[in-house]
GUMAR-824737 format. One record per residue (C-alpha): x, y, z; residue number from 1; residue in three letters. Coordinates in steps of 0.05 Angstrom, whole numbers, plus 5000, padded with zeros to 4 digits. Layout:
% residues N
<rec u="X" v="Y" w="Z" seq="NUM" type="ALA"/>
...
This chain:
% residues 414
<rec u="4992" v="4998" w="5002" seq="1" type="UNK"/>
<rec u="5035" v="5062" w="4985" seq="2" type="UNK"/>
<rec u="5049" v="5116" w="5033" seq="3" type="UNK"/>
<rec u="5007" v="5178" w="5037" seq="4" type="UNK"/>
<rec u="5024" v="5230" w="4994" seq="5" type="UNK"/>
<rec u="5000" v="5304" w="5016" seq="6" type="UNK"/>
<rec u="5004" v="5323" w="4939" seq="7" type="UNK"/>
<rec u="4954" v="5282" w="4913" seq="8" type="UNK"/>
<rec u="4904" v="5332" w="4930" seq="9" type="UNK"/>
<rec u="4933" v="5398" w="4902" seq="10" type="UNK"/>
<rec u="4965" v="5357" w="4839" seq="11" type="UNK"/>
<rec u="4888" v="5333" w="4835" seq="12" type="UNK"/>
<rec u="4858" v="5409" w="4838" seq="13" type="UNK"/>
<rec u="4924" v="5434" w="4797" seq="14" type="UNK"/>
<rec u="4888" v="5383" w="4739" seq="15" type="UNK"/>
<rec u="4812" v="5396" w="4756" seq="16" type="UNK"/>
<rec u="4824" v="5480" w="4750" seq="17" type="UNK"/>
<rec u="4869" v="5472" w="4683" seq="18" type="UNK"/>
<rec u="4809" v="5432" w="4658" seq="19" type="UNK"/>
<rec u="4760" v="5483" w="4676" seq="20" type="UNK"/>
<rec u="4718" v="5448" w="4737" seq="21" type="UNK"/>
<rec u="4690" v="5488" w="4795" seq="22" type="UNK"/>
<rec u="4711" v="5475" w="4867" seq="23" type="UNK"/>
<rec u="4644" v="5440" w="4873" seq="24" type="UNK"/>
<rec u="4661" v="5387" w="4821" seq="25" type="UNK"/>
<rec u="4736" v="5376" w="4842" seq="26" type="UNK"/>
<rec u="4709" v="5365" w="4916" seq="27" type="UNK"/>
<rec u="4656" v="5307" w="4884" seq="28" type="UNK"/>
<rec u="4720" v="5273" w="4842" seq="29" type="UNK"/>
<rec u="4762" v="5279" w="4895" seq="30" type="UNK"/>
<rec u="4700" v="5245" w="4948" seq="31" type="UNK"/>
<rec u="4700" v="5193" w="4889" seq="32" type="UNK"/>
<rec u="4776" v="5175" w="4893" seq="33" type="UNK"/>
<rec u="4772" v="5180" w="4961" seq="34" type="UNK"/>
<rec u="4714" v="5128" w="4956" seq="35" type="UNK"/>
<rec u="4764" v="5084" w="4911" seq="36" type="UNK"/>
<rec u="4827" v="5094" w="4946" seq="37" type="UNK"/>
<rec u="4824" v="5122" w="5020" seq="38" type="UNK"/>
<rec u="4895" v="5111" w="5031" seq="39" type="UNK"/>
<rec u="4916" v="5170" w="4980" seq="40" type="UNK"/>
<rec u="4855" v="5211" w="4999" seq="41" type="UNK"/>
<rec u="4849" v="5206" w="5074" seq="42" type="UNK"/>
<rec u="4813" v="5271" w="5078" seq="43" type="UNK"/>
<rec u="4770" v="5304" w="5029" seq="44" type="UNK"/>
<rec u="4759" v="5383" w="5046" seq="45" type="UNK"/>
<rec u="4725" v="5438" w="5006" seq="46" type="UNK"/>
<rec u="4768" v="5487" w="5051" seq="47" type="UNK"/>
<rec u="4830" v="5454" w="5028" seq="48" type="UNK"/>
<rec u="4803" v="5457" w="4952" seq="49" type="UNK"/>
<rec u="4791" v="5527" w="4959" seq="50" type="UNK"/>
<rec u="4858" v="5538" w="4982" seq="51" type="UNK"/>
<rec u="4891" v="5513" w="4928" seq="52" type="UNK"/>
<rec u="4843" v="5536" w="4877" seq="53" type="UNK"/>
<rec u="4855" v="5615" w="4898" seq="54" type="UNK"/>
<rec u="4934" v="5598" w="4898" seq="55" type="UNK"/>
<rec u="4927" v="5574" w="4819" seq="56" type="UNK"/>
<rec u="4876" v="5637" w="4805" seq="57" type="UNK"/>
<rec u="4943" v="5680" w="4836" seq="58" type="UNK"/>
<rec u="4988" v="5644" w="4782" seq="59" type="UNK"/>
<rec u="5010" v="5596" w="4850" seq="60" type="UNK"/>
<rec u="5026" v="5526" w="4827" seq="61" type="UNK"/>
<rec u="5079" v="5517" w="4876" seq="62" type="UNK"/>
<rec u="5056" v="5446" w="4920" seq="63" type="UNK"/>
<rec u="5100" v="5461" w="4971" seq="64" type="UNK"/>
<rec u="5048" v="5510" w="5014" seq="65" type="UNK"/>
<rec u="5015" v="5489" w="5079" seq="66" type="UNK"/>
<rec u="4949" v="5486" w="5080" seq="67" type="UNK"/>
<rec u="4923" v="5516" w="5143" seq="68" type="UNK"/>
<rec u="4853" v="5501" w="5174" seq="69" type="UNK"/>
<rec u="4818" v="5558" w="5196" seq="70" type="UNK"/>
<rec u="4766" v="5532" w="5251" seq="71" type="UNK"/>
<rec u="4716" v="5585" w="5244" seq="72" type="UNK"/>
<rec u="4696" v="5565" w="5175" seq="73" type="UNK"/>
<rec u="4672" v="5498" w="5205" seq="74" type="UNK"/>
<rec u="4605" v="5518" w="5237" seq="75" type="UNK"/>
<rec u="4562" v="5487" w="5186" seq="76" type="UNK"/>
<rec u="4594" v="5421" w="5206" seq="77" type="UNK"/>
<rec u="4596" v="5430" w="5280" seq="78" type="UNK"/>
<rec u="4514" v="5443" w="5282" seq="79" type="UNK"/>
<rec u="4499" v="5385" w="5242" seq="80" type="UNK"/>
<rec u="4546" v="5342" w="5294" seq="81" type="UNK"/>
<rec u="4517" v="5377" w="5356" seq="82" type="UNK"/>
<rec u="4456" v="5369" w="5401" seq="83" type="UNK"/>
<rec u="4413" v="5411" w="5366" seq="84" type="UNK"/>
<rec u="4409" v="5363" w="5300" seq="85" type="UNK"/>
<rec u="4343" v="5328" w="5334" seq="86" type="UNK"/>
<rec u="4297" v="5379" w="5310" seq="87" type="UNK"/>
<rec u="4323" v="5400" w="5247" seq="88" type="UNK"/>
<rec u="4312" v="5376" w="5177" seq="89" type="UNK"/>
<rec u="4373" v="5381" w="5132" seq="90" type="UNK"/>
<rec u="4362" v="5390" w="5060" seq="91" type="UNK"/>
<rec u="4409" v="5370" w="4996" seq="92" type="UNK"/>
<rec u="4430" v="5442" w="5000" seq="93" type="UNK"/>
<rec u="4446" v="5442" w="5070" seq="94" type="UNK"/>
<rec u="4487" v="5384" w="5059" seq="95" type="UNK"/>
<rec u="4521" v="5424" w="5002" seq="96" type="UNK"/>
<rec u="4542" v="5468" w="5041" seq="97" type="UNK"/>
<rec u="4566" v="5422" w="5093" seq="98" type="UNK"/>
<rec u="4615" v="5400" w="5051" seq="99" type="UNK"/>
<rec u="4641" v="5461" w="5039" seq="100" type="UNK"/>
<rec u="4657" v="5459" w="5109" seq="101" type="UNK"/>
<rec u="4697" v="5388" w="5107" seq="102" type="UNK"/>
<rec u="4653" v="5334" w="5087" seq="103" type="UNK"/>
<rec u="4689" v="5288" w="5115" seq="104" type="UNK"/>
<rec u="4682" v="5314" w="5187" seq="105" type="UNK"/>
<rec u="4603" v="5299" w="5180" seq="106" type="UNK"/>
<rec u="4579" v="5228" w="5209" seq="107" type="UNK"/>
<rec u="4546" v="5199" w="5150" seq="108" type="UNK"/>
<rec u="4489" v="5163" w="5190" seq="109" type="UNK"/>
<rec u="4467" v="5243" w="5216" seq="110" type="UNK"/>
<rec u="4476" v="5271" w="5155" seq="111" type="UNK"/>
<rec u="4423" v="5209" w="5120" seq="112" type="UNK"/>
<rec u="4382" v="5213" w="5190" seq="113" type="UNK"/>
<rec u="4371" v="5290" w="5175" seq="114" type="UNK"/>
<rec u="4350" v="5282" w="5100" seq="115" type="UNK"/>
<rec u="4281" v="5280" w="5077" seq="116" type="UNK"/>
<rec u="4258" v="5223" w="5033" seq="117" type="UNK"/>
<rec u="4264" v="5261" w="4959" seq="118" type="UNK"/>
<rec u="4333" v="5288" w="4976" seq="119" type="UNK"/>
<rec u="4359" v="5215" w="4997" seq="120" type="UNK"/>
<rec u="4341" v="5193" w="4933" seq="121" type="UNK"/>
<rec u="4385" v="5245" w="4903" seq="122" type="UNK"/>
<rec u="4439" v="5248" w="4941" seq="123" type="UNK"/>
<rec u="4449" v="5164" w="4936" seq="124" type="UNK"/>
<rec u="4456" v="5181" w="4857" seq="125" type="UNK"/>
<rec u="4506" v="5224" w="4875" seq="126" type="UNK"/>
<rec u="4567" v="5195" w="4920" seq="127" type="UNK"/>
<rec u="4569" v="5119" w="4934" seq="128" type="UNK"/>
<rec u="4586" v="5125" w="5004" seq="129" type="UNK"/>
<rec u="4501" v="5158" w="5013" seq="130" type="UNK"/>
<rec u="4477" v="5101" w="4959" seq="131" type="UNK"/>
<rec u="4507" v="5045" w="5011" seq="132" type="UNK"/>
<rec u="4494" v="5076" w="5070" seq="133" type="UNK"/>
<rec u="4415" v="5084" w="5051" seq="134" type="UNK"/>
<rec u="4415" v="5011" w="5024" seq="135" type="UNK"/>
<rec u="4428" v="4988" w="5094" seq="136" type="UNK"/>
<rec u="4384" v="4931" w="5115" seq="137" type="UNK"/>
<rec u="4363" v="4959" w="5182" seq="138" type="UNK"/>
<rec u="4330" v="5022" w="5155" seq="139" type="UNK"/>
<rec u="4257" v="5025" w="5115" seq="140" type="UNK"/>
<rec u="4239" v="5074" w="5063" seq="141" type="UNK"/>
<rec u="4169" v="5078" w="5038" seq="142" type="UNK"/>
<rec u="4143" v="5130" w="4986" seq="143" type="UNK"/>
<rec u="4070" v="5105" w="5024" seq="144" type="UNK"/>
<rec u="4047" v="5066" w="5075" seq="145" type="UNK"/>
<rec u="3963" v="5064" w="5085" seq="146" type="UNK"/>
<rec u="3925" v="5023" w="5140" seq="147" type="UNK"/>
<rec u="3852" v="5033" w="5135" seq="148" type="UNK"/>
<rec u="3802" v="4997" w="5174" seq="149" type="UNK"/>
<rec u="3739" v="4981" w="5142" seq="150" type="UNK"/>
<rec u="3674" v="4947" w="5168" seq="151" type="UNK"/>
<rec u="3694" v="4880" w="5155" seq="152" type="UNK"/>
<rec u="3772" v="4882" w="5132" seq="153" type="UNK"/>
<rec u="3839" v="4919" w="5143" seq="154" type="UNK"/>
<rec u="3882" v="4935" w="5083" seq="155" type="UNK"/>
<rec u="3947" v="4963" w="5083" seq="156" type="UNK"/>
<rec u="3989" v="4988" w="5029" seq="157" type="UNK"/>
<rec u="4060" v="4983" w="5028" seq="158" type="UNK"/>
<rec u="4108" v="5021" w="4970" seq="159" type="UNK"/>
<rec u="4176" v="5011" w="4978" seq="160" type="UNK"/>
<rec u="4235" v="5051" w="4952" seq="161" type="UNK"/>
<rec u="4282" v="5006" w="4971" seq="162" type="UNK"/>
<rec u="4272" v="4948" w="4949" seq="163" type="UNK"/>
<rec u="4219" v="4981" w="4896" seq="164" type="UNK"/>
<rec u="4165" v="4942" w="4901" seq="165" type="UNK"/>
<rec u="4089" v="4952" w="4921" seq="166" type="UNK"/>
<rec u="4052" v="4903" w="4971" seq="167" type="UNK"/>
<rec u="3979" v="4899" w="4980" seq="168" type="UNK"/>
<rec u="3943" v="4864" w="5032" seq="169" type="UNK"/>
<rec u="3875" v="4857" w="5047" seq="170" type="UNK"/>
<rec u="3852" v="4821" w="5122" seq="171" type="UNK"/>
<rec u="3784" v="4801" w="5119" seq="172" type="UNK"/>
<rec u="3729" v="4778" w="5170" seq="173" type="UNK"/>
<rec u="3702" v="4707" w="5180" seq="174" type="UNK"/>
<rec u="3667" v="4667" w="5213" seq="175" type="UNK"/>
<rec u="3731" v="4627" w="5232" seq="176" type="UNK"/>
<rec u="3785" v="4668" w="5236" seq="177" type="UNK"/>
<rec u="3795" v="4712" w="5175" seq="178" type="UNK"/>
<rec u="3819" v="4711" w="5099" seq="179" type="UNK"/>
<rec u="3884" v="4744" w="5074" seq="180" type="UNK"/>
<rec u="3893" v="4763" w="5004" seq="181" type="UNK"/>
<rec u="3966" v="4787" w="4992" seq="182" type="UNK"/>
<rec u="3978" v="4810" w="4909" seq="183" type="UNK"/>
<rec u="3917" v="4774" w="4895" seq="184" type="UNK"/>
<rec u="3939" v="4708" w="4926" seq="185" type="UNK"/>
<rec u="3882" v="4683" w="4977" seq="186" type="UNK"/>
<rec u="3890" v="4650" w="5047" seq="187" type="UNK"/>
<rec u="3854" v="4630" w="5106" seq="188" type="UNK"/>
<rec u="3880" v="4637" w="5178" seq="189" type="UNK"/>
<rec u="3849" v="4628" w="5249" seq="190" type="UNK"/>
<rec u="3862" v="4696" w="5276" seq="191" type="UNK"/>
<rec u="3825" v="4756" w="5291" seq="192" type="UNK"/>
<rec u="3832" v="4799" w="5221" seq="193" type="UNK"/>
<rec u="3848" v="4867" w="5259" seq="194" type="UNK"/>
<rec u="3902" v="4822" w="5303" seq="195" type="UNK"/>
<rec u="3935" v="4796" w="5241" seq="196" type="UNK"/>
<rec u="3931" v="4860" w="5207" seq="197" type="UNK"/>
<rec u="3967" v="4894" w="5269" seq="198" type="UNK"/>
<rec u="4022" v="4846" w="5271" seq="199" type="UNK"/>
<rec u="4044" v="4849" w="5198" seq="200" type="UNK"/>
<rec u="4036" v="4936" w="5205" seq="201" type="UNK"/>
<rec u="4083" v="4927" w="5260" seq="202" type="UNK"/>
<rec u="4130" v="4887" w="5230" seq="203" type="UNK"/>
<rec u="4140" v="4934" w="5170" seq="204" type="UNK"/>
<rec u="4155" v="4992" w="5216" seq="205" type="UNK"/>
<rec u="4196" v="4952" w="5267" seq="206" type="UNK"/>
<rec u="4271" v="4976" w="5241" seq="207" type="UNK"/>
<rec u="4329" v="5023" w="5268" seq="208" type="UNK"/>
<rec u="4302" v="5076" w="5221" seq="209" type="UNK"/>
<rec u="4235" v="5083" w="5189" seq="210" type="UNK"/>
<rec u="4228" v="5139" w="5139" seq="211" type="UNK"/>
<rec u="4151" v="5149" w="5105" seq="212" type="UNK"/>
<rec u="4137" v="5196" w="5052" seq="213" type="UNK"/>
<rec u="4055" v="5187" w="5064" seq="214" type="UNK"/>
<rec u="4034" v="5155" w="5119" seq="215" type="UNK"/>
<rec u="3949" v="5146" w="5122" seq="216" type="UNK"/>
<rec u="3916" v="5119" w="5184" seq="217" type="UNK"/>
<rec u="3845" v="5121" w="5164" seq="218" type="UNK"/>
<rec u="3774" v="5084" w="5194" seq="219" type="UNK"/>
<rec u="3709" v="5117" w="5180" seq="220" type="UNK"/>
<rec u="3674" v="5121" w="5244" seq="221" type="UNK"/>
<rec u="3609" v="5118" w="5225" seq="222" type="UNK"/>
<rec u="3607" v="5051" w="5199" seq="223" type="UNK"/>
<rec u="3667" v="5005" w="5238" seq="224" type="UNK"/>
<rec u="3645" v="4974" w="5298" seq="225" type="UNK"/>
<rec u="3671" v="5011" w="5369" seq="226" type="UNK"/>
<rec u="3711" v="4947" w="5397" seq="227" type="UNK"/>
<rec u="3752" v="4928" w="5327" seq="228" type="UNK"/>
<rec u="3767" v="5009" w="5318" seq="229" type="UNK"/>
<rec u="3794" v="5012" w="5388" seq="230" type="UNK"/>
<rec u="3839" v="4941" w="5377" seq="231" type="UNK"/>
<rec u="3867" v="4972" w="5310" seq="232" type="UNK"/>
<rec u="3886" v="5046" w="5339" seq="233" type="UNK"/>
<rec u="3909" v="5022" w="5403" seq="234" type="UNK"/>
<rec u="3952" v="4965" w="5371" seq="235" type="UNK"/>
<rec u="3982" v="5024" w="5314" seq="236" type="UNK"/>
<rec u="4005" v="5062" w="5380" seq="237" type="UNK"/>
<rec u="4034" v="5001" w="5412" seq="238" type="UNK"/>
<rec u="4073" v="4986" w="5348" seq="239" type="UNK"/>
<rec u="4100" v="5052" w="5341" seq="240" type="UNK"/>
<rec u="4114" v="5062" w="5420" seq="241" type="UNK"/>
<rec u="4155" v="5001" w="5407" seq="242" type="UNK"/>
<rec u="4210" v="5033" w="5353" seq="243" type="UNK"/>
<rec u="4272" v="5051" w="5370" seq="244" type="UNK"/>
<rec u="4261" v="5117" w="5339" seq="245" type="UNK"/>
<rec u="4214" v="5171" w="5322" seq="246" type="UNK"/>
<rec u="4179" v="5157" w="5257" seq="247" type="UNK"/>
<rec u="4202" v="5205" w="5199" seq="248" type="UNK"/>
<rec u="4136" v="5219" w="5163" seq="249" type="UNK"/>
<rec u="4129" v="5281" w="5115" seq="250" type="UNK"/>
<rec u="4052" v="5273" w="5106" seq="251" type="UNK"/>
<rec u="4002" v="5251" w="5149" seq="252" type="UNK"/>
<rec u="3934" v="5234" w="5137" seq="253" type="UNK"/>
<rec u="3898" v="5208" w="5199" seq="254" type="UNK"/>
<rec u="3826" v="5201" w="5221" seq="255" type="UNK"/>
<rec u="3815" v="5201" w="5299" seq="256" type="UNK"/>
<rec u="3756" v="5205" w="5348" seq="257" type="UNK"/>
<rec u="3787" v="5242" w="5403" seq="258" type="UNK"/>
<rec u="3848" v="5289" w="5421" seq="259" type="UNK"/>
<rec u="3880" v="5231" w="5460" seq="260" type="UNK"/>
<rec u="3887" v="5195" w="5394" seq="261" type="UNK"/>
<rec u="3916" v="5257" w="5358" seq="262" type="UNK"/>
<rec u="3957" v="5262" w="5411" seq="263" type="UNK"/>
<rec u="3981" v="5188" w="5416" seq="264" type="UNK"/>
<rec u="3999" v="5192" w="5339" seq="265" type="UNK"/>
<rec u="4042" v="5254" w="5336" seq="266" type="UNK"/>
<rec u="4073" v="5244" w="5390" seq="267" type="UNK"/>
<rec u="4108" v="5186" w="5363" seq="268" type="UNK"/>
<rec u="4128" v="5222" w="5297" seq="269" type="UNK"/>
<rec u="4188" v="5266" w="5288" seq="270" type="UNK"/>
<rec u="4187" v="5341" w="5297" seq="271" type="UNK"/>
<rec u="4209" v="5375" w="5233" seq="272" type="UNK"/>
<rec u="4210" v="5328" w="5172" seq="273" type="UNK"/>
<rec u="4124" v="5337" w="5175" seq="274" type="UNK"/>
<rec u="4107" v="5392" w="5125" seq="275" type="UNK"/>
<rec u="4034" v="5360" w="5104" seq="276" type="UNK"/>
<rec u="3976" v="5344" w="5157" seq="277" type="UNK"/>
<rec u="3907" v="5323" w="5137" seq="278" type="UNK"/>
<rec u="3863" v="5310" w="5195" seq="279" type="UNK"/>
<rec u="3795" v="5276" w="5193" seq="280" type="UNK"/>
<rec u="3743" v="5271" w="5258" seq="281" type="UNK"/>
<rec u="3679" v="5279" w="5282" seq="282" type="UNK"/>
<rec u="3655" v="5351" w="5308" seq="283" type="UNK"/>
<rec u="3708" v="5369" w="5360" seq="284" type="UNK"/>
<rec u="3730" v="5438" w="5376" seq="285" type="UNK"/>
<rec u="3799" v="5449" w="5408" seq="286" type="UNK"/>
<rec u="3858" v="5499" w="5404" seq="287" type="UNK"/>
<rec u="3933" v="5483" w="5396" seq="288" type="UNK"/>
<rec u="3943" v="5478" w="5472" seq="289" type="UNK"/>
<rec u="3910" v="5422" w="5487" seq="290" type="UNK"/>
<rec u="3946" v="5377" w="5434" seq="291" type="UNK"/>
<rec u="4022" v="5396" w="5452" seq="292" type="UNK"/>
<rec u="4053" v="5348" w="5397" seq="293" type="UNK"/>
<rec u="4014" v="5386" w="5345" seq="294" type="UNK"/>
<rec u="4038" v="5458" w="5366" seq="295" type="UNK"/>
<rec u="4105" v="5428" w="5360" seq="296" type="UNK"/>
<rec u="4104" v="5405" w="5287" seq="297" type="UNK"/>
<rec u="4063" v="5468" w="5267" seq="298" type="UNK"/>
<rec u="4117" v="5512" w="5254" seq="299" type="UNK"/>
<rec u="4149" v="5465" w="5209" seq="300" type="UNK"/>
<rec u="4077" v="5453" w="5173" seq="301" type="UNK"/>
<rec u="4065" v="5478" w="5104" seq="302" type="UNK"/>
<rec u="3994" v="5444" w="5091" seq="303" type="UNK"/>
<rec u="3945" v="5435" w="5141" seq="304" type="UNK"/>
<rec u="3873" v="5413" w="5132" seq="305" type="UNK"/>
<rec u="3821" v="5398" w="5190" seq="306" type="UNK"/>
<rec u="3756" v="5368" w="5165" seq="307" type="UNK"/>
<rec u="3700" v="5379" w="5211" seq="308" type="UNK"/>
<rec u="3732" v="5402" w="5266" seq="309" type="UNK"/>
<rec u="3738" v="5483" w="5294" seq="310" type="UNK"/>
<rec u="3806" v="5495" w="5306" seq="311" type="UNK"/>
<rec u="3806" v="5559" w="5357" seq="312" type="UNK"/>
<rec u="3868" v="5588" w="5334" seq="313" type="UNK"/>
<rec u="3887" v="5667" w="5326" seq="314" type="UNK"/>
<rec u="3895" v="5673" w="5249" seq="315" type="UNK"/>
<rec u="3967" v="5696" w="5252" seq="316" type="UNK"/>
<rec u="3984" v="5623" w="5264" seq="317" type="UNK"/>
<rec u="3967" v="5607" w="5198" seq="318" type="UNK"/>
<rec u="4010" v="5668" w="5164" seq="319" type="UNK"/>
<rec u="4062" v="5611" w="5143" seq="320" type="UNK"/>
<rec u="4026" v="5562" w="5119" seq="321" type="UNK"/>
<rec u="4019" v="5547" w="5037" seq="322" type="UNK"/>
<rec u="3950" v="5520" w="5046" seq="323" type="UNK"/>
<rec u="3903" v="5511" w="5099" seq="324" type="UNK"/>
<rec u="3830" v="5490" w="5108" seq="325" type="UNK"/>
<rec u="3794" v="5496" w="5180" seq="326" type="UNK"/>
<rec u="3729" v="5518" w="5208" seq="327" type="UNK"/>
<rec u="3711" v="5573" w="5242" seq="328" type="UNK"/>
<rec u="3653" v="5589" w="5288" seq="329" type="UNK"/>
<rec u="3648" v="5660" w="5268" seq="330" type="UNK"/>
<rec u="3671" v="5714" w="5221" seq="331" type="UNK"/>
<rec u="3712" v="5774" w="5251" seq="332" type="UNK"/>
<rec u="3720" v="5822" w="5192" seq="333" type="UNK"/>
<rec u="3779" v="5861" w="5229" seq="334" type="UNK"/>
<rec u="3818" v="5795" w="5239" seq="335" type="UNK"/>
<rec u="3807" v="5774" w="5166" seq="336" type="UNK"/>
<rec u="3837" v="5842" w="5140" seq="337" type="UNK"/>
<rec u="3898" v="5835" w="5184" seq="338" type="UNK"/>
<rec u="3905" v="5761" w="5161" seq="339" type="UNK"/>
<rec u="3897" v="5785" w="5082" seq="340" type="UNK"/>
<rec u="3961" v="5833" w="5097" seq="341" type="UNK"/>
<rec u="3999" v="5785" w="5124" seq="342" type="UNK"/>
<rec u="4004" v="5734" w="5075" seq="343" type="UNK"/>
<rec u="4050" v="5753" w="5011" seq="344" type="UNK"/>
<rec u="4073" v="5688" w="4981" seq="345" type="UNK"/>
<rec u="4059" v="5666" w="4915" seq="346" type="UNK"/>
<rec u="4009" v="5610" w="4911" seq="347" type="UNK"/>
<rec u="3980" v="5610" w="4982" seq="348" type="UNK"/>
<rec u="3907" v="5588" w="4989" seq="349" type="UNK"/>
<rec u="3873" v="5590" w="5053" seq="350" type="UNK"/>
<rec u="3799" v="5566" w="5062" seq="351" type="UNK"/>
<rec u="3759" v="5578" w="5125" seq="352" type="UNK"/>
<rec u="3692" v="5552" w="5136" seq="353" type="UNK"/>
<rec u="3648" v="5598" w="5177" seq="354" type="UNK"/>
<rec u="3595" v="5560" w="5219" seq="355" type="UNK"/>
<rec u="3558" v="5620" w="5236" seq="356" type="UNK"/>
<rec u="3512" v="5664" w="5182" seq="357" type="UNK"/>
<rec u="3536" v="5724" w="5161" seq="358" type="UNK"/>
<rec u="3525" v="5772" w="5107" seq="359" type="UNK"/>
<rec u="3564" v="5770" w="5050" seq="360" type="UNK"/>
<rec u="3562" v="5837" w="5023" seq="361" type="UNK"/>
<rec u="3576" v="5864" w="5082" seq="362" type="UNK"/>
<rec u="3642" v="5826" w="5090" seq="363" type="UNK"/>
<rec u="3665" v="5830" w="5023" seq="364" type="UNK"/>
<rec u="3654" v="5916" w="5023" seq="365" type="UNK"/>
<rec u="3692" v="5908" w="5087" seq="366" type="UNK"/>
<rec u="3750" v="5873" w="5062" seq="367" type="UNK"/>
<rec u="3760" v="5917" w="4994" seq="368" type="UNK"/>
<rec u="3734" v="5986" w="4999" seq="369" type="UNK"/>
<rec u="3744" v="5988" w="4931" seq="370" type="UNK"/>
<rec u="3681" v="5956" w="4900" seq="371" type="UNK"/>
<rec u="3696" v="5958" w="4824" seq="372" type="UNK"/>
<rec u="3744" v="5899" w="4838" seq="373" type="UNK"/>
<rec u="3677" v="5853" w="4877" seq="374" type="UNK"/>
<rec u="3639" v="5806" w="4826" seq="375" type="UNK"/>
<rec u="3569" v="5778" w="4838" seq="376" type="UNK"/>
<rec u="3573" v="5705" w="4813" seq="377" type="UNK"/>
<rec u="3511" v="5667" w="4788" seq="378" type="UNK"/>
<rec u="3526" v="5614" w="4853" seq="379" type="UNK"/>
<rec u="3517" v="5664" w="4900" seq="380" type="UNK"/>
<rec u="3585" v="5679" w="4911" seq="381" type="UNK"/>
<rec u="3620" v="5733" w="4912" seq="382" type="UNK"/>
<rec u="3684" v="5749" w="4895" seq="383" type="UNK"/>
<rec u="3738" v="5804" w="4887" seq="384" type="UNK"/>
<rec u="3809" v="5824" w="4886" seq="385" type="UNK"/>
<rec u="3857" v="5853" w="4928" seq="386" type="UNK"/>
<rec u="3931" v="5890" w="4913" seq="387" type="UNK"/>
<rec u="3979" v="5870" w="4964" seq="388" type="UNK"/>
<rec u="4008" v="5934" w="4993" seq="389" type="UNK"/>
<rec u="4080" v="5945" w="4957" seq="390" type="UNK"/>
<rec u="4074" v="5893" w="4901" seq="391" type="UNK"/>
<rec u="4064" v="5904" w="4829" seq="392" type="UNK"/>
<rec u="4062" v="5833" w="4811" seq="393" type="UNK"/>
<rec u="4016" v="5799" w="4855" seq="394" type="UNK"/>
<rec u="3944" v="5804" w="4888" seq="395" type="UNK"/>
<rec u="3900" v="5772" w="4935" seq="396" type="UNK"/>
<rec u="3841" v="5737" w="4902" seq="397" type="UNK"/>
<rec u="3779" v="5725" w="4952" seq="398" type="UNK"/>
<rec u="3709" v="5680" w="4948" seq="399" type="UNK"/>
<rec u="3659" v="5697" w="5001" seq="400" type="UNK"/>
<rec u="3605" v="5641" w="4998" seq="401" type="UNK"/>
<rec u="3590" v="5582" w="5050" seq="402" type="UNK"/>
<rec u="3672" v="5583" w="5051" seq="403" type="UNK"/>
<rec u="3711" v="5645" w="5047" seq="404" type="UNK"/>
<rec u="3777" v="5628" w="5007" seq="405" type="UNK"/>
<rec u="3842" v="5680" w="4997" seq="406" type="UNK"/>
<rec u="3893" v="5655" w="4946" seq="407" type="UNK"/>
<rec u="3952" v="5703" w="4922" seq="408" type="UNK"/>
<rec u="3957" v="5696" w="4848" seq="409" type="UNK"/>
<rec u="4001" v="5728" w="4796" seq="410" type="UNK"/>
<rec u="3961" v="5798" w="4766" seq="411" type="UNK"/>
<rec u="3950" v="5780" w="4699" seq="412" type="UNK"/>
<rec u="3963" v="5847" w="4646" seq="413" type="UNK"/>
<rec u="3920" v="5850" w="4589" seq="414" type="UNK"/>
């Protein structure tokens, strides 16, 4: 095995510099060289590559120069290694920035753990080390995991990324045991259909690390037997409680009966990765302070929908959301006007279902004094447009009917 030659890095940088490669491209190429010949490239650090590029740009090709590390440049990497990472989600762009501070100082397992599913897939195609880490047998990555209770059956859909396969299984209640239909193949087992399905669900998440891009847990409260429902939902919480780490979930669709169930499932999901949430429930009225796990997840959400429940929260808590659908007991025009002045991002769509009766014309006039920008629709709704203060490119379009819808759109020039 050849001895370490400290000139491998500067010589490599010289070749890539002369060939017109960027610093980032040189980092990727040298990292790949390190994967094949670690004895020659024990460390590959962007800061050293930048040092040599700056030297070559000045016309200095003296390979005997000494590279001195400036410790202040390692802030990104130090943060990734710190305890603060447990509530931080890293993107591919974060990792690229971290590489500027020395990719080899980052524990690879920590990096992969903080990535969302799409960024994992992107990085797996860039570096072999990431690819190998993602494929480790103690990890499970789902594109979709659906677990639904029906009146006399349970359905489980597992769509995996690694290996790339989809499995559909239905357990149907019978007088003795249940019928299992997996990918079209039927069998009979002597076991309760809910209990049998829960065993498979537990098996699907019993890994050192589990990431789920879309998780759906649903049951129709109007049609399913309550005893089966309690067995179903309780078994799910037990399975989640037994996993080594909280589940990484990016999109959650969940139907629940009471706030205890909502608290339970959200407490088993890692804070940070969850960006979309769709909740279904019988008529409930609650606020964020009653659901501490929801309060923790809420600042990270981009899309939130809560059907059939009234969420008593000041509208300013919704400002950051790209999309929201919630019910409100009443319409406070001044609060709505203030909310319209706060939302500024292209594509934001906020929908509020108002339970109380109100005069649509009075509300529309209060929201937009310029009556020339208000229209009456055939269905009785009132629509209007509101210029965003300080913006020449975007406006708020609103629709006032049984629901009040606010949507930011680009101004179309005629």
